[in-house]
MARBAMI-635980 format. One line per field, with one value per residue: x, y, z of N, C-alpha, C, O in turn. Coordinates in steps of 0.1 Angstrom, whole numbers, plus 5000, padded with zeros to 4 digits. Example, Ala and Ser with C-alpha at 12.3 -4.5 7.8 and 13.67 -1.06 7.14 Angstrom:
! MARBAMI-635980
neast: [5132, 5128] .
nnorth: [4943, 4978] .
nup: [5078, 5071] .
caeast: [5123, 5137] .
canorth: [4955, 4989] .
caup: [5078, 5071] .
ceast: [5132, 5129] .
cnorth: [4967, 5000] .
cup: [5078, 5079] .
oeast: [5142, 5134] .
onorth: [4967, 5011] .
oup: [5085, 5080] .
***
This chain:
! MARBAMI-635980
neast: [4999, 5006, 5001, 5023, 5019, 5022, 5032, 5050, 5073, 5082, 5102, 5111, 5094, 5108, 5134, 5170, 5187, 5215, 5228, 5218, 5191, 5159, 5144, 5115, 5098, 5107, 5100, 5073, 5067, 5076, 5057, 5034, 5039, 5039, 5013, 5000, 5010, 5000, 4972, 4970, 4975, 4952, 4931, 4935, 4932, 4907, 4890, 4879, 4855, 4852, 4874, 4881, 4887, 4895, 4906, 4928, 4941, 4948, 4965, 4986, 4994, 4985, 4968, 4933, 4929, 4954, 4958, 4937, 4946, 4963, 4949, 4916, 4897, 4890, 4889, 4906, 4930, 4931, 4934, 4960, 4975, 4971, 4984, 5010, 5014, 5010, 5032, 5051, 5042, 5046, 5073, 5077, 5063, 5077, 5095, 5083, 5089, 5114, 5112, 5117, 5097, 5061, 5049, 5070, 5075, 5052, 5053, 5077, 5071, 5049, 5060, 5078, 5061, 5046, 5065, 5074, 5051, 5045, 5068, 5063, 5041, 5015, 4990, 4967, 4958, 4953, 4931, 4912, 4908, 4898, 4875, 4861, 4858, 4837, 4815, 4819, 4819, 4838, 4862, 4862, 4866, 4892, 4907, 4901, 4910, 4938, 4942, 4936, 4957, 4978, 4968, 4969, 4996, 5001, 4983, 4989, 5013, 5005, 4987, 5004, 5019, 5000, 4994, 5018, 5019, 5030, 5017, 4987, 4961, 4936, 4912, 4895, 4912, 4901, 4887, 4908, 4925, 4908, 4907, 4934, 4940, 4924, 4933, 4959, 4952, 4941, 4963, 4979, 4963, 4960, 4986, 5006, 5033, 5037, 5021, 5036, 5041, 5066, 5086, 5098, 5083, 5058, 5063, 5067, 5041, 5026, 5037, 5030, 5003, 5000, 5012, 4995, 4971, 4980, 4992, 5018, 5033, 5054, 5083, 5093, 5122, 5139, 5136, 5164] .
nnorth: [5238, 5204, 5192, 5175, 5144, 5132, 5107, 5107, 5115, 5094, 5064, 5051, 5066, 5090, 5082, 5084, 5090, 5078, 5088, 5113, 5134, 5130, 5153, 5175, 5172, 5147, 5131, 5133, 5121, 5095, 5088, 5088, 5067, 5046, 5046, 5040, 5014, 5000, 5003, 4989, 4963, 4960, 4963, 4940, 4920, 4923, 4933, 4961, 4972, 4960, 4968, 4993, 5028, 5029, 5004, 5006, 5026, 5012, 4992, 5007, 5019, 5045, 5074, 5082, 5109, 5118, 5102, 5112, 5137, 5132, 5116, 5120, 5100, 5066, 5065, 5085, 5074, 5052, 5066, 5077, 5053, 5045, 5065, 5061, 5036, 5044, 5059, 5039, 5024, 5043, 5041, 5014, 5013, 5031, 5020, 5019, 5041, 5038, 5016, 4992, 4984, 4985, 4961, 4949, 4968, 4967, 4941, 4942, 4962, 4952, 4928, 4939, 4952, 4931, 4916, 4934, 4939, 4914, 4909, 4927, 4917, 4925, 4916, 4907, 4931, 4947, 4932, 4936, 4964, 4967, 4953, 4968, 4991, 4986, 4991, 5015, 5048, 5068, 5054, 5040, 5061, 5068, 5044, 5039, 5062, 5060, 5037, 5048, 5066, 5049, 5037, 5059, 5061, 5039, 5039, 5061, 5051, 5027, 5038, 5053, 5033, 5020, 5040, 5042, 5018, 4997, 4978, 4958, 4957, 4933, 4943, 4975, 5003, 5014, 4992, 4973, 4985, 4984, 4956, 4949, 4964, 4952, 4926, 4931, 4940, 4917, 4900, 4913, 4910, 4882, 4873, 4854, 4845, 4840, 4819, 4799, 4800, 4802, 4831, 4834, 4816, 4828, 4852, 4843, 4833, 4857, 4873, 4860, 4864, 4892, 4897, 4883, 4898, 4924, 4920, 4923, 4938, 4923, 4935, 4934, 4924, 4949, 4950, 4940] .
nup: [5172, 5181, 5213, 5234, 5250, 5285, 5283, 5263, 5274, 5288, 5294, 5263, 5249, 5244, 5240, 5239, 5210, 5194, 5216, 5219, 5228, 5214, 5191, 5194, 5172, 5163, 5184, 5183, 5158, 5164, 5183, 5168, 5150, 5168, 5175, 5151, 5146, 5168, 5162, 5138, 5148, 5164, 5146, 5129, 5147, 5160, 5140, 5120, 5129, 5154, 5168, 5191, 5199, 5225, 5229, 5212, 5225, 5249, 5238, 5228, 5251, 5260, 5271, 5264, 5260, 5251, 5228, 5211, 5205, 5185, 5166, 5157, 5152, 5142, 5114, 5107, 5115, 5097, 5074, 5078, 5079, 5053, 5039, 5046, 5033, 5008, 5002, 5002, 4980, 4959, 4957, 4950, 4925, 4912, 4895, 4870, 4856, 4845, 4828, 4802, 4786, 4784, 4794, 4807, 4827, 4842, 4852, 4867, 4886, 4899, 4910, 4928, 4945, 4955, 4968, 4987, 5003, 5012, 5028, 5048, 5059, 5054, 5044, 5060, 5072, 5049, 5038, 5058, 5057, 5031, 5033, 5052, 5038, 5022, 5038, 5050, 5042, 5045, 5049, 5025, 5006, 5013, 5008, 4981, 4970, 4974, 4958, 4934, 4929, 4924, 4901, 4885, 4879, 4863, 4841, 4822, 4811, 4798, 4780, 4764, 4753, 4738, 4720, 4706, 4693, 4706, 4722, 4720, 4735, 4748, 4755, 4759, 4772, 4798, 4808, 4809, 4828, 4851, 4855, 4858, 4882, 4900, 4900, 4910, 4936, 4947, 4947, 4966, 4989, 4992, 4995, 4983, 4984, 5012, 5014, 5003, 4976, 4953, 4946, 4921, 4905, 4907, 4894, 4868, 4861, 4865, 4846, 4822, 4823, 4821, 4796, 4781, 4783, 4775, 4750, 4736, 4708, 4686, 4671, 4637, 4619, 4599, 4564, 4544] .
caeast: [5009, 5000, 5007, 5029, 5014, 5032, 5038, 5061, 5085, 5085, 5111, 5106, 5088, 5117, 5147, 5181, 5191, 5229, 5233, 5212, 5176, 5151, 5137, 5101, 5092, 5110, 5092, 5059, 5067, 5077, 5045, 5025, 5042, 5035, 4998, 4996, 5014, 4990, 4960, 4971, 4973, 4938, 4923, 4937, 4928, 4893, 4883, 4877, 4843, 4853, 4884, 4877, 4897, 4899, 4915, 4940, 4948, 4954, 4975, 4998, 4998, 4984, 4955, 4924, 4931, 4967, 4956, 4928, 4954, 4969, 4939, 4903, 4888, 4896, 4890, 4918, 4941, 4932, 4940, 4974, 4980, 4971, 4994, 5023, 5014, 5011, 5047, 5058, 5037, 5053, 5087, 5076, 5058, 5086, 5103, 5076, 5095, 5126, 5109, 5120, 5084, 5049, 5047, 5081, 5073, 5041, 5058, 5087, 5065, 5040, 5068, 5084, 5050, 5042, 5076, 5074, 5039, 5047, 5078, 5057, 5029, 5003, 4978, 4955, 4953, 4947, 4918, 4903, 4905, 4890, 4862, 4855, 4855, 4824, 4805, 4822, 4822, 4851, 4873, 4862, 4872, 4906, 4913, 4900, 4920, 4951, 4942, 4935, 4970, 4986, 4963, 4974, 5010, 5001, 4975, 4996, 5023, 4998, 4981, 5015, 5023, 4990, 4996, 5030, 5018, 5038, 5008, 4974, 4953, 4925, 4900, 4898, 4920, 4894, 4884, 4921, 4929, 4900, 4911, 4948, 4940, 4917, 4943, 4969, 4947, 4939, 4976, 4983, 4955, 4963, 5000, 5010, 5046, 5035, 5014, 5045, 5043, 5079, 5085, 5102, 5072, 5048, 5066, 5064, 5027, 5021, 5042, 5022, 4990, 5002, 5015, 4982, 4962, 4985, 4995, 5029, 5035, 5068, 5088, 5100, 5135, 5137, 5141, 5177] .
canorth: [5227, 5194, 5191, 5162, 5139, 5128, 5094, 5109, 5117, 5082, 5056, 5045, 5077, 5100, 5076, 5090, 5084, 5081, 5095, 5127, 5134, 5133, 5166, 5175, 5166, 5133, 5124, 5132, 5111, 5083, 5084, 5085, 5054, 5036, 5045, 5032, 5000, 4995, 5003, 4978, 4951, 4959, 4961, 4926, 4911, 4925, 4939, 4975, 4975, 4955, 4976, 5006, 5037, 5025, 4993, 5011, 5033, 5001, 4985, 5016, 5024, 5059, 5078, 5086, 5123, 5119, 5096, 5120, 5148, 5128, 5111, 5122, 5089, 5054, 5068, 5093, 5064, 5045, 5076, 5078, 5041, 5045, 5075, 5054, 5026, 5052, 5062, 5026, 5021, 5052, 5036, 5001, 5015, 5040, 5013, 5020, 5052, 5033, 5003, 4991, 4982, 4986, 4948, 4947, 4977, 4962, 4929, 4945, 4970, 4943, 4919, 4948, 4955, 4918, 4912, 4944, 4937, 4901, 4910, 4935, 4910, 4935, 4911, 4907, 4945, 4951, 4926, 4942, 4977, 4966, 4949, 4979, 5001, 4983, 4996, 5029, 5057, 5075, 5044, 5037, 5072, 5067, 5033, 5041, 5073, 5054, 5028, 5057, 5071, 5038, 5036, 5071, 5059, 5029, 5042, 5068, 5042, 5019, 5047, 5057, 5021, 5017, 5050, 5039, 5005, 4987, 4968, 4958, 4950, 4925, 4951, 4989, 5007, 5015, 4978, 4967, 4991, 4978, 4942, 4949, 4969, 4942, 4915, 4936, 4940, 4903, 4895, 4919, 4905, 4868, 4871, 4841, 4841, 4835, 4806, 4789, 4801, 4809, 4844, 4832, 4810, 4838, 4861, 4836, 4833, 4870, 4878, 4854, 4870, 4905, 4896, 4878, 4909, 4935, 4915, 4931, 4936, 4921, 4942, 4925, 4930, 4957, 4943, 4945] .
caup: [5174, 5189, 5226, 5237, 5263, 5294, 5279, 5254, 5282, 5295, 5287, 5251, 5241, 5241, 5242, 5233, 5197, 5193, 5227, 5220, 5230, 5202, 5190, 5196, 5160, 5162, 5194, 5177, 5147, 5170, 5189, 5157, 5145, 5178, 5175, 5139, 5148, 5177, 5155, 5129, 5156, 5169, 5134, 5124, 5158, 5163, 5129, 5121, 5137, 5167, 5175, 5195, 5202, 5238, 5227, 5206, 5237, 5257, 5230, 5227, 5264, 5260, 5275, 5254, 5257, 5244, 5215, 5203, 5200, 5172, 5157, 5162, 5149, 5135, 5100, 5106, 5116, 5085, 5064, 5080, 5075, 5038, 5035, 5047, 5023, 4995, 5000, 4998, 4966, 4950, 4955, 4942, 4912, 4905, 4884, 4858, 4848, 4837, 4822, 4788, 4779, 4793, 4800, 4817, 4838, 4851, 4859, 4877, 4896, 4906, 4918, 4939, 4955, 4961, 4977, 4999, 5012, 5019, 5039, 5059, 5065, 5054, 5038, 5069, 5073, 5036, 5037, 5067, 5053, 5020, 5038, 5059, 5028, 5016, 5047, 5056, 5031, 5047, 5046, 5010, 4999, 5015, 5001, 4967, 4966, 4974, 4947, 4922, 4927, 4918, 4887, 4877, 4875, 4854, 4829, 4811, 4805, 4789, 4769, 4755, 4746, 4728, 4709, 4699, 4687, 4713, 4727, 4714, 4746, 4744, 4758, 4759, 4783, 4811, 4813, 4812, 4841, 4862, 4857, 4864, 4896, 4908, 4902, 4920, 4950, 4951, 4950, 4979, 5000, 4994, 5000, 4979, 4989, 5025, 5013, 4998, 4962, 4951, 4939, 4906, 4898, 4907, 4883, 4855, 4859, 4863, 4833, 4812, 4823, 4816, 4782, 4774, 4783, 4768, 4737, 4730, 4693, 4683, 4659, 4627, 4614, 4587, 4552, 4539] .
ceast: [5003, 5008, 5012, 5023, 5026, 5039, 5050, 5074, 5089, 5095, 5105, 5100, 5097, 5131, 5158, 5184, 5206, 5234, 5227, 5197, 5170, 5145, 5122, 5094, 5095, 5102, 5077, 5058, 5068, 5064, 5034, 5027, 5038, 5020, 4994, 4999, 5003, 4976, 4959, 4968, 4959, 4929, 4923, 4931, 4913, 4884, 4881, 4866, 4845, 4864, 4880, 4889, 4903, 4909, 4928, 4948, 4955, 4966, 4988, 5003, 4997, 4970, 4946, 4927, 4944, 4965, 4947, 4935, 4961, 4959, 4925, 4893, 4896, 4898, 4903, 4930, 4942, 4938, 4955, 4981, 4981, 4982, 5008, 5025, 5015, 5025, 5054, 5054, 5044, 5067, 5086, 5072, 5067, 5094, 5096, 5083, 5107, 5124, 5113, 5108, 5073, 5048, 5058, 5080, 5063, 5046, 5067, 5081, 5056, 5049, 5074, 5073, 5047, 5053, 5076, 5063, 5040, 5057, 5072, 5046, 5017, 4990, 4966, 4949, 4947, 4933, 4908, 4899, 4896, 4876, 4854, 4851, 4842, 4812, 4807, 4827, 4835, 4863, 4874, 4869, 4887, 4913, 4912, 4909, 4934, 4952, 4943, 4949, 4979, 4982, 4968, 4988, 5010, 4994, 4982, 5007, 5016, 4992, 4992, 5019, 5013, 4992, 5008, 5030, 5027, 5030, 4995, 4965, 4940, 4912, 4905, 4905, 4913, 4892, 4897, 4926, 4921, 4904, 4925, 4948, 4934, 4926, 4954, 4965, 4945, 4952, 4981, 4976, 4958, 4977, 5005, 5024, 5045, 5028, 5023, 5047, 5057, 5078, 5088, 5090, 5060, 5050, 5064, 5049, 5021, 5025, 5034, 5008, 4990, 5004, 5002, 4972, 4967, 4988, 5006, 5031, 5050, 5072, 5094, 5112, 5132, 5143, 5154, 5176] .
cnorth: [5217, 5193, 5177, 5157, 5135, 5115, 5096, 5112, 5105, 5074, 5050, 5056, 5087, 5095, 5084, 5083, 5088, 5090, 5109, 5125, 5137, 5147, 5164, 5168, 5151, 5125, 5122, 5122, 5097, 5078, 5081, 5071, 5043, 5035, 5037, 5017, 4993, 4993, 4991, 4964, 4949, 4956, 4946, 4917, 4911, 4930, 4954, 4979, 4971, 4963, 4990, 5015, 5034, 5014, 4997, 5018, 5023, 4995, 4994, 5021, 5039, 5063, 5083, 5101, 5125, 5114, 5106, 5133, 5145, 5124, 5112, 5110, 5078, 5057, 5076, 5084, 5057, 5054, 5077, 5065, 5040, 5054, 5068, 5043, 5033, 5055, 5050, 5023, 5030, 5047, 5023, 5004, 5025, 5034, 5015, 5031, 5048, 5020, 5003, 4989, 4983, 4972, 4946, 4956, 4972, 4950, 4933, 4953, 4961, 4934, 4927, 4950, 4942, 4914, 4921, 4941, 4924, 4902, 4918, 4928, 4918, 4929, 4911, 4921, 4950, 4945, 4932, 4956, 4977, 4962, 4960, 4990, 4998, 4988, 5011, 5038, 5064, 5066, 5041, 5048, 5072, 5056, 5034, 5052, 5068, 5045, 5037, 5063, 5061, 5037, 5047, 5070, 5049, 5033, 5050, 5059, 5033, 5026, 5050, 5045, 5017, 5027, 5047, 5025, 4994, 4975, 4969, 4950, 4943, 4933, 4966, 4992, 5008, 5001, 4971, 4972, 4985, 4964, 4942, 4954, 4959, 4930, 4919, 4936, 4926, 4897, 4900, 4912, 4890, 4864, 4857, 4836, 4835, 4822, 4795, 4790, 4809, 4821, 4842, 4826, 4820, 4848, 4856, 4837, 4847, 4876, 4873, 4860, 4884, 4905, 4892, 4889, 4921, 4932, 4924, 4928, 4935, 4928, 4932, 4932, 4938, 4949, 4949, 4949] .
cup: [5183, 5202, 5228, 5250, 5272, 5290, 5270, 5261, 5290, 5287, 5274, 5242, 5237, 5244, 5234, 5220, 5195, 5204, 5228, 5221, 5216, 5202, 5192, 5184, 5159, 5172, 5189, 5167, 5153, 5177, 5179, 5152, 5155, 5177, 5162, 5140, 5157, 5170, 5145, 5136, 5160, 5157, 5129, 5135, 5160, 5151, 5131, 5130, 5151, 5175, 5179, 5198, 5216, 5237, 5221, 5217, 5246, 5251, 5230, 5240, 5265, 5264, 5263, 5250, 5248, 5229, 5206, 5199, 5187, 5161, 5163, 5160, 5143, 5120, 5098, 5107, 5103, 5074, 5066, 5076, 5059, 5032, 5035, 5036, 5009, 4992, 4996, 4984, 4956, 4947, 4947, 4928, 4905, 4894, 4870, 4849, 4840, 4830, 4807, 4780, 4789, 4801, 4811, 4829, 4847, 4859, 4870, 4889, 4905, 4915, 4930, 4949, 4962, 4972, 4990, 5008, 5019, 5030, 5051, 5066, 5065, 5049, 5048, 5070, 5060, 5035, 5046, 5063, 5040, 5024, 5044, 5049, 5021, 5025, 5051, 5044, 5032, 5044, 5031, 5002, 5001, 5007, 4986, 4962, 4965, 4961, 4934, 4919, 4920, 4903, 4879, 4873, 4864, 4840, 4819, 4804, 4795, 4777, 4759, 4747, 4735, 4716, 4700, 4692, 4693, 4718, 4720, 4724, 4741, 4747, 4758, 4772, 4797, 4817, 4817, 4825, 4852, 4865, 4864, 4879, 4905, 4911, 4912, 4934, 4955, 4955, 4964, 4991, 5003, 4998, 4996, 4983, 5003, 5025, 5006, 4983, 4960, 4943, 4924, 4898, 4896, 4896, 4870, 4852, 4857, 4850, 4821, 4811, 4817, 4801, 4774, 4773, 4774, 4753, 4731, 4715, 4690, 4670, 4650, 4621, 4601, 4575, 4547, 4525] .
oeast: [4997, 5020, 5005, 5023, 5037, 5051, 5058, 5085, 5098, 5097, 5094, 5100, 5095, 5140, 5155, 5184, 5209, 5243, 5230, 5191, 5174, 5142, 5117, 5085, 5086, 5098, 5071, 5048, 5061, 5060, 5026, 5017, 5033, 5015, 4985, 4991, 4999, 4969, 4949, 4961, 4953, 4920, 4913, 4924, 4906, 4872, 4882, 4867, 4840, 4863, 4875, 4900, 4915, 4919, 4939, 4960, 4967, 4976, 4999, 5013, 5006, 4960, 4952, 4927, 4944, 4969, 4951, 4931, 4963, 4960, 4922, 4883, 4908, 4908, 4909, 4940, 4954, 4946, 4962, 4992, 4992, 4988, 5016, 5035, 5022, 5030, 5063, 5063, 5048, 5072, 5094, 5079, 5065, 5099, 5102, 5084, 5110, 5134, 5111, 5108, 5076, 5045, 5055, 5082, 5065, 5043, 5066, 5084, 5056, 5045, 5076, 5076, 5045, 5050, 5078, 5065, 5035, 5054, 5076, 5041, 5009, 4980, 4955, 4937, 4936, 4923, 4896, 4887, 4887, 4866, 4842, 4841, 4836, 4801, 4797, 4837, 4843, 4873, 4885, 4876, 4895, 4923, 4922, 4914, 4941, 4962, 4949, 4952, 4987, 4990, 4971, 4993, 5019, 4999, 4981, 5009, 5022, 4992, 4989, 5022, 5017, 4991, 5007, 5040, 5030, 5034, 4991, 4961, 4934, 4901, 4917, 4903, 4918, 4893, 4898, 4931, 4927, 4905, 4927, 4955, 4938, 4927, 4958, 4972, 4948, 4953, 4987, 4982, 4958, 4979, 5008, 5025, 5052, 5029, 5018, 5054, 5058, 5070, 5082, 5088, 5053, 5041, 5059, 5045, 5013, 5018, 5030, 5003, 4982, 4997, 5000, 4964, 4959, 4988, 5003, 5030, 5058, 5066, 5101, 5112, 5125, 5153, 5156, 5186] .
onorth: [5221, 5193, 5167, 5164, 5134, 5113, 5087, 5112, 5106, 5077, 5044, 5055, 5094, 5102, 5090, 5070, 5100, 5098, 5116, 5116, 5145, 5152, 5153, 5160, 5144, 5114, 5112, 5114, 5087, 5067, 5071, 5064, 5033, 5024, 5029, 5009, 4982, 4983, 4984, 4956, 4938, 4948, 4940, 4907, 4901, 4931, 4959, 4988, 4978, 4964, 4997, 5010, 5036, 5013, 4992, 5017, 5024, 4992, 4989, 5026, 5046, 5055, 5087, 5104, 5134, 5120, 5107, 5140, 5154, 5128, 5106, 5109, 5079, 5053, 5074, 5087, 5055, 5049, 5077, 5065, 5036, 5051, 5070, 5042, 5027, 5054, 5051, 5018, 5025, 5048, 5022, 4998, 5029, 5040, 5012, 5030, 5054, 5014, 5013, 4991, 4982, 4973, 4941, 4952, 4973, 4949, 4928, 4951, 4962, 4931, 4921, 4949, 4942, 4910, 4916, 4940, 4923, 4896, 4915, 4931, 4917, 4936, 4915, 4923, 4956, 4952, 4934, 4960, 4985, 4967, 4962, 4997, 5007, 4989, 5017, 5036, 5066, 5071, 5040, 5046, 5075, 5058, 5032, 5052, 5072, 5046, 5033, 5065, 5065, 5036, 5046, 5077, 5049, 5030, 5046, 5061, 5031, 5022, 5050, 5046, 5012, 5023, 5050, 5022, 4984, 4964, 4980, 4938, 4947, 4929, 4969, 4985, 5003, 4999, 4965, 4964, 4982, 4960, 4934, 4948, 4957, 4924, 4911, 4931, 4924, 4889, 4892, 4910, 4885, 4853, 4849, 4824, 4825, 4814, 4784, 4781, 4820, 4822, 4849, 4829, 4820, 4852, 4863, 4840, 4849, 4883, 4880, 4863, 4888, 4913, 4896, 4890, 4927, 4941, 4931, 4916, 4945, 4926, 4923, 4944, 4933, 4943, 4961, 4953] .
oup: [5193, 5202, 5224, 5260, 5268, 5294, 5269, 5256, 5298, 5276, 5275, 5230, 5226, 5249, 5224, 5220, 5194, 5202, 5238, 5215, 5208, 5213, 5192, 5186, 5155, 5169, 5192, 5167, 5148, 5176, 5181, 5150, 5151, 5179, 5163, 5136, 5155, 5172, 5144, 5132, 5159, 5158, 5126, 5131, 5161, 5152, 5142, 5139, 5160, 5187, 5170, 5199, 5218, 5245, 5225, 5217, 5249, 5257, 5231, 5242, 5270, 5262, 5253, 5238, 5239, 5220, 5194, 5190, 5179, 5150, 5173, 5166, 5139, 5115, 5087, 5100, 5099, 5066, 5056, 5071, 5054, 5022, 5026, 5030, 5000, 4981, 4987, 4976, 4945, 4936, 4937, 4919, 4893, 4886, 4860, 4837, 4829, 4826, 4801, 4768, 4801, 4813, 4822, 4840, 4860, 4871, 4882, 4901, 4917, 4927, 4941, 4961, 4974, 4983, 5001, 5020, 5030, 5041, 5062, 5077, 5074, 5050, 5043, 5071, 5061, 5030, 5042, 5064, 5039, 5018, 5042, 5051, 5015, 5020, 5054, 5038, 5023, 5038, 5025, 4993, 4991, 5001, 4979, 4950, 4956, 4954, 4924, 4907, 4912, 4894, 4867, 4864, 4855, 4830, 4807, 4792, 4784, 4766, 4747, 4735, 4725, 4705, 4688, 4685, 4687, 4719, 4715, 4722, 4730, 4741, 4759, 4782, 4807, 4829, 4827, 4833, 4863, 4877, 4873, 4887, 4916, 4922, 4920, 4943, 4967, 4964, 4971, 5001, 5014, 5003, 5005, 4986, 5006, 5035, 5003, 4977, 4964, 4933, 4915, 4887, 4886, 4889, 4861, 4840, 4848, 4844, 4812, 4800, 4809, 4794, 4763, 4763, 4767, 4745, 4721, 4711, 4692, 4660, 4654, 4620, 4592, 4576, 4547, 4519] .
***
């Protein structure tokens, strides 16, 4: 079991919640979140390479010994950040399960993700992590693993739509998936809503792109 540092007993580390002291597990979760928030700030400010574990310690107000009890390396911190993002993505892309069509599911899931990431201001961090993944094998494995889980939610939906004659994509499924995932990543990194692009206009453009690639097959009324 992880030992709790003295800082966890300081004001802010174990504050009362609704008048009652936090449990040991709750204090641990609170400390982890503080570390992750501090690391995000450092990564965006100094870059992954420039940000050191010492800087993260200073940002969070924690001794190196205490920090290393939670995370042995920056790569471990990135993995924890990606895990939190993965849970958010599972929620955003969960709309795929109840979609009326493959195209509609993709549009609604993408818009939910774009809105969520923009509200969180995650674009600078996403860009830094993707950049670092080009140099760091451990970070690449974490980032690509996260991306692969999202793809695993989308691909079966498209495969079924193709099998049922609902869509007739312009390219084979593997290529289609590669393009869609790259477009999604680009939208997350660029954060168009923060640049002044209205969400309703963005949805119109994204829907047109999705329908152009998927080519939904419109059913014709049955002959009377």
